[in-house]
C-alpha angles and dihedrals in degrees: 000000000000118000111270097018115120094013117139128194118214133178122242114217091197092076104093117229094217091070092071115113116244119248097268116188114253119260111267090224087074089070106045113191094003104082141005143179114285091220121072103350103050095032092050090055090050092051092049092052091046091050091052092052092045092052090047091050092050091049089051092053091051096046098041120059116228115255096249122180133196121293112289113260113200090195092059103095092172094069112110111203118215123196126229118280096264090061097043092102091059089045089056093045090060091058093068119094094234091057104036141057109021089358094054091119089065093057098040102039117005102048096040089043093054091047095049093043090053089050091052092048095045094096090052096043094053112032099156119137094229117113099187110102095225090054091058104053096168098052093039094048092047092050094046090049092050094047091047092050093048092046093048096047092045091050091049092049093050096046096046098046119096099232095178090059090045092054092049095049091051099039116124108236117239094220124062114257110238119217108241123219103272094175092074112110092235092060089079088062091047092049091052100044110020113025097082093064103024102040134246094282097034088256091134131250120170086354130047126279114275100184108105094008120173094211120116126235092257092049092051091049090049092050091049094050101038103025132229132219110330092352111098121215126259097032096134116099108202145054128302090253091055090048089052091052090048093051091048091048092052092051094048100034089097091058092043092053093047091048091050094047094048093045096247 
């Protein structure tokens, strides 16, 4: 008889089932370099990497001075705020007609909401086990589209912005800005007609500085009526008498401020 022929396998009910060994996990030493315990091995490595980045970030904050600008002036309507570099793509998005003005909700809520929702749903939309990018076309395509959009919008925002004007508008003045006498009756005319371009203390903004000007009363009146440089003519809203009071106030505001500050 050949081996194996005629053999029969039977079960023996006398072997108790509770003697079976439980399904114990395999020893990690069987897979050197391929897997490890989450705690404390893997978590300790994560903490070490995080500590290195934290120390590097702290060193950078100590070595590099923060890009401070002048004190915020709520009366300066010519100041154009610019976000940090990682939000420049959203800043550029709000410049387009389909995402600004009456459609501002599209650029501020709808488009960013769709992008971040898709990012949150990405693990559920592509649950394949493949790790090669070309084997996961949906996840790879979505990520490439997001990176390309962010890169393009950031590039457009940086190239279109007037950085020289931005530097000037945020520059900290070397000299101390003196508080002008705002209790003078003519300051109401200045606030209505001039403050938007020349600043609340005549320190200058879109227009030149008026504090300590060397112009005479007649020269100021002539500039207001006929214009000069970027200032168009006929900007003053008031009577000739009020314009005269304003011009006299501008020429003597330096003396008024000094007298007030010295207690004279």
